[in-house]
C-alpha positions as CSV (number, residue, x, y, z in Angstrom):
1,M,-122.8,-194.8,99.8
2,K,-121.9,-197.3,97.0
3,H,-123.8,-198.1,93.8
4,A,-123.1,-201.1,91.5
5,I,-122.6,-200.3,87.8
6,D,-122.3,-202.7,84.9
7,R,-119.8,-200.9,82.7
8,R,-116.4,-199.4,83.5
9,T,-115.0,-198.7,87.0
10,A,-116.0,-195.3,88.2
11,L,-114.3,-193.2,90.8
12,K,-115.4,-189.9,92.2
13,A,-112.5,-188.6,94.3
14,G,-112.1,-185.2,95.6
15,A,-112.3,-182.5,98.3
16,A,-113.9,-179.1,98.2
17,L,-111.7,-178.0,95.3
18,A,-111.5,-181.3,93.3
19,A,-113.9,-183.0,90.9
20,S,-114.7,-186.5,89.7
21,A,-113.1,-189.1,87.5
22,A,-114.2,-192.4,86.0
23,L,-112.0,-195.4,85.3
24,P,-112.8,-199.0,84.3
25,A,-111.2,-202.0,86.0
26,F,-108.4,-204.3,84.8
27,A,-108.5,-208.0,85.8
28,Q,-105.1,-207.4,87.4
29,A,-103.3,-204.3,88.5
30,K,-101.7,-202.4,85.6
31,Q,-99.1,-199.7,85.4
32,M,-100.3,-196.2,84.5
33,R,-98.4,-192.9,84.4
34,F,-100.0,-189.5,85.3
35,A,-98.3,-186.3,84.2
36,A,-99.2,-182.6,85.0
37,V,-97.6,-179.2,85.1
38,F,-98.7,-178.4,88.7
39,S,-96.5,-179.1,91.7
40,D,-97.0,-181.9,94.2
41,K,-98.3,-179.3,96.7
42,D,-101.2,-178.3,94.4
43,I,-104.7,-179.2,95.4
44,R,-105.0,-181.2,92.2
45,A,-102.0,-183.3,93.3
46,D,-104.0,-184.2,96.5
47,M,-106.9,-185.3,94.3
48,I,-104.6,-187.5,92.1
49,R,-103.1,-189.1,95.2
50,M,-106.6,-189.9,96.4
51,L,-107.3,-191.4,93.0
52,A,-104.2,-193.5,93.1
53,K,-105.1,-194.9,96.5
54,D,-108.7,-195.7,95.5
55,I,-107.8,-197.6,92.3
56,E,-104.7,-199.3,93.6
57,G,-106.3,-202.7,93.4
58,D,-106.7,-202.3,89.6
59,F,-103.9,-199.8,88.7
60,K,-100.5,-198.8,89.9
61,L,-100.5,-195.1,89.2
62,E,-97.0,-193.5,88.9
63,T,-97.3,-189.7,89.2
64,F,-95.1,-187.0,87.6
65,F,-95.8,-183.4,88.9
66,G,-94.2,-180.1,88.0
67,G,-93.8,-180.8,84.3
68,T,-91.0,-183.3,85.1
69,L,-92.2,-185.9,82.5
70,F,-93.7,-183.6,79.8
71,K,-93.5,-179.8,79.5
72,Q,-96.6,-177.6,79.9
73,G,-98.9,-177.9,77.0
74,T,-97.4,-181.1,75.6
75,E,-99.3,-183.6,77.8
76,L,-102.2,-183.7,75.3
77,V,-99.9,-184.7,72.4
78,A,-98.3,-187.3,74.6
79,L,-101.7,-188.8,75.3
80,Q,-102.5,-188.8,71.6
81,R,-99.3,-190.5,70.7
82,D,-99.7,-193.2,73.3
83,N,-96.7,-191.9,75.3
84,L,-98.8,-191.2,78.4
85,E,-101.7,-193.0,80.0
86,L,-103.3,-190.3,82.2
87,G,-103.0,-186.6,82.4
88,N,-104.7,-183.3,83.4
89,V,-105.4,-181.4,80.2
90,A,-106.5,-177.7,80.0
91,P,-109.5,-177.0,77.8
92,Q,-107.3,-174.3,76.2
93,D,-105.0,-177.0,74.9
94,I,-107.8,-178.9,73.3
95,S,-109.1,-175.7,71.7
96,K,-105.8,-175.6,69.7
97,Q,-107.0,-178.7,67.8
98,I,-110.8,-178.2,68.0
99,P,-111.7,-174.5,67.6
100,A,-115.2,-175.0,68.9
101,W,-113.7,-175.6,72.3
102,T,-112.6,-172.0,72.5
103,L,-116.1,-171.2,73.9
104,L,-115.2,-173.3,77.0
105,T,-112.2,-171.0,77.7
106,S,-114.2,-167.8,77.8
107,A,-114.1,-165.5,80.8
108,Y,-117.2,-165.6,83.1
109,L,-118.6,-168.7,81.4
110,F,-119.2,-170.7,84.5
111,R,-120.5,-169.2,87.8
112,D,-118.8,-171.6,90.2
113,A,-117.7,-175.3,90.7
114,S,-121.3,-176.5,90.9
115,H,-122.2,-174.9,87.5
116,L,-119.0,-176.4,86.1
117,G,-119.9,-179.9,87.3
118,A,-123.5,-179.6,86.1
119,F,-122.3,-178.7,82.6
120,W,-119.9,-181.6,82.3
121,S,-122.6,-184.0,83.6
122,S,-125.1,-182.7,81.1
123,S,-125.9,-183.9,77.5
124,L,-124.1,-180.9,76.1
125,G,-121.0,-181.8,78.1
126,A,-121.3,-185.3,76.8
127,Q,-121.2,-184.0,73.3
128,Y,-118.0,-182.1,73.9
129,K,-116.5,-185.3,75.4
130,K,-117.6,-187.3,72.3
131,Q,-116.1,-184.7,70.0
132,A,-112.7,-184.9,71.7
133,E,-112.8,-188.7,71.6
134,E,-113.7,-188.9,67.9
135,Q,-111.4,-186.1,66.7
136,M,-108.5,-186.4,69.2
137,K,-108.5,-190.0,70.3
138,I,-108.6,-189.2,74.0
139,R,-111.2,-190.1,76.7
140,I,-112.2,-187.3,79.0
141,L,-113.2,-188.6,82.5
142,G,-114.3,-185.3,84.1
143,P,-113.3,-181.9,85.3
144,T,-110.8,-181.2,88.1
145,F,-111.8,-177.8,89.7
146,F,-108.9,-176.1,91.4
147,G,-110.3,-172.6,92.2
148,T,-111.3,-169.4,90.6
149,R,-108.6,-167.3,88.9
150,Q,-107.7,-163.9,90.3
151,V,-105.2,-161.4,89.2
152,G,-102.1,-160.9,91.2
153,R,-100.0,-157.8,90.9
154,K,-96.3,-157.0,91.6
155,V,-97.1,-153.4,92.3
156,K,-100.3,-152.1,93.8
157,K,-102.7,-150.3,91.6
158,K,-106.4,-149.6,91.8
159,I,-108.2,-151.9,89.4
160,N,-111.9,-151.5,88.6
161,P,-112.8,-151.5,84.8
162,P,-110.7,-153.4,82.3
163,A,-109.2,-150.1,81.2
164,D,-107.3,-150.0,84.5
165,M,-105.3,-153.1,83.4
166,A,-104.0,-151.4,80.3
167,G,-100.2,-151.8,79.8
168,I,-99.9,-154.5,82.6
169,K,-97.7,-157.4,81.5
170,L,-99.9,-160.2,82.7
171,R,-98.4,-163.7,82.6
172,M,-100.7,-166.1,80.9
173,P,-100.1,-169.7,79.9
174,P,-99.0,-170.1,76.2
175,G,-101.7,-170.5,73.6
176,D,-104.1,-168.3,71.7
177,A,-107.1,-169.0,74.0
178,W,-105.1,-167.9,77.1
179,Q,-103.8,-164.8,75.3
180,L,-107.3,-163.8,74.3
181,L,-108.4,-164.2,77.9
182,G,-105.6,-161.8,79.0
183,R,-106.7,-159.2,76.4
184,S,-110.3,-159.5,77.5
185,L,-109.2,-158.5,81.0
186,G,-107.6,-155.4,79.4
187,A,-104.0,-156.5,80.0
188,N,-101.0,-157.1,77.8
189,P,-100.8,-160.9,78.0
190,T,-97.3,-162.4,78.2
191,P,-97.0,-166.1,77.5
192,M,-94.9,-167.8,80.2
193,A,-94.7,-171.3,81.6
194,F,-96.2,-171.9,85.1
195,A,-92.9,-173.0,86.5
196,E,-91.2,-169.7,85.4
197,T,-93.9,-167.4,86.9
198,Y,-92.2,-166.8,90.2
199,T,-89.0,-165.8,88.6
200,G,-90.8,-163.7,86.1
201,L,-92.5,-161.7,88.9
202,Q,-89.3,-161.5,90.9
203,T,-87.2,-160.1,88.0
204,G,-89.9,-157.8,86.7
205,A,-90.3,-159.6,83.4
206,I,-94.0,-159.6,84.1
207,D,-96.2,-157.3,86.2
208,G,-98.7,-159.8,87.3
209,Q,-100.2,-163.3,86.9
210,D,-103.6,-164.9,87.2
211,N,-104.2,-168.0,89.2
212,P,-106.6,-169.3,91.8
213,L,-105.5,-168.4,95.4
214,P,-104.6,-172.0,96.3
215,N,-102.0,-171.9,93.5
216,V,-100.7,-168.5,94.7
217,Q,-100.2,-170.2,98.1
218,A,-98.7,-173.4,96.8
219,M,-96.2,-171.6,94.5
220,K,-95.4,-168.8,97.0
221,F,-96.3,-166.1,94.5
222,Y,-97.3,-163.9,97.5
223,E,-93.6,-163.5,98.2
224,V,-93.1,-161.5,94.9
225,M,-96.6,-159.9,94.8
226,S,-98.1,-157.0,96.7
227,Q,-101.7,-157.1,95.5
228,V,-104.5,-159.5,94.6
229,V,-107.4,-158.2,92.5
230,L,-110.5,-160.3,93.0
231,T,-111.6,-160.5,89.4
232,S,-113.0,-164.0,89.6
233,H,-112.7,-164.0,85.8
234,L,-112.4,-167.8,85.2
235,V,-113.5,-170.9,87.1
236,G,-110.2,-172.8,86.9
237,Y,-110.4,-176.4,85.8
238,D,-108.5,-179.1,83.9
239,L,-109.9,-182.3,82.4
240,L,-108.7,-185.6,83.7
241,T,-108.0,-187.4,80.5
242,V,-107.0,-191.0,79.6
243,N,-105.2,-192.2,76.5
244,L,-107.9,-193.9,74.3
245,K,-105.7,-196.9,73.6
246,T,-105.4,-197.5,77.3
247,W,-109.1,-197.0,77.9
248,N,-110.1,-199.4,75.2
249,C,-107.8,-202.1,76.7
250,M,-109.7,-202.0,79.9
251,S,-112.3,-204.6,80.8
252,P,-116.0,-203.9,81.3
253,A,-116.0,-205.6,84.7
254,K,-118.9,-205.0,87.1
255,V,-117.5,-202.8,89.8
256,F,-118.7,-200.1,92.3
257,L,-119.1,-196.4,92.2
258,R,-117.6,-194.6,95.2
259,W,-119.0,-191.2,96.0
260,S,-116.9,-188.9,98.1
């Protein structure tokens, strides 16, 4: 089903574990770069490849996965400094600059992907997008859901209340919001880059990690883990974000909205 819209090209591309994005059209195809920390085998990479195919008439999208262009956590600054056109940004990274966003990083805030999508489509979600645009000079297109985060353990241990996580060195991404999340689970959070997690589990530098199960599969964490604890403590999502300078250079041509 297709619907005409009068302002900005919009694209909604995804599968069961991917969300929507919206991009306006150029008069001619333009070069854009996309950077993210996740690997090219990640479910989010599939979504980006779908996005690249659907907008290829207006944009030539060059993709950089696995932190090959910018290290984890630096994509946001690259967008702000006009060094990157498009990226997946964790809300935890935005919370470093806008403390009010810390609320969006809380455990058990969203029930599922539908709840997540409903929030970002609501008037309150629009307020958060506007806040980011005004204060950080970035344009948030929408959430990219990639699964619900579960705790993976190197050594088996019965886990029920948070007290059972005491003393466990749990790998969490760097940043205060992520460390707070780890502590709220009862663990001893250990900051570590995503790309280093496999080795960290293998060498015993960490006792566990938290990621959605598709990430565990894609990164082969199961090879160095013996247990998965189904905590479902966080609906995992990033925000597909475009550099504001790039956004403002795009024309308001009448185009079509494609629903997947």
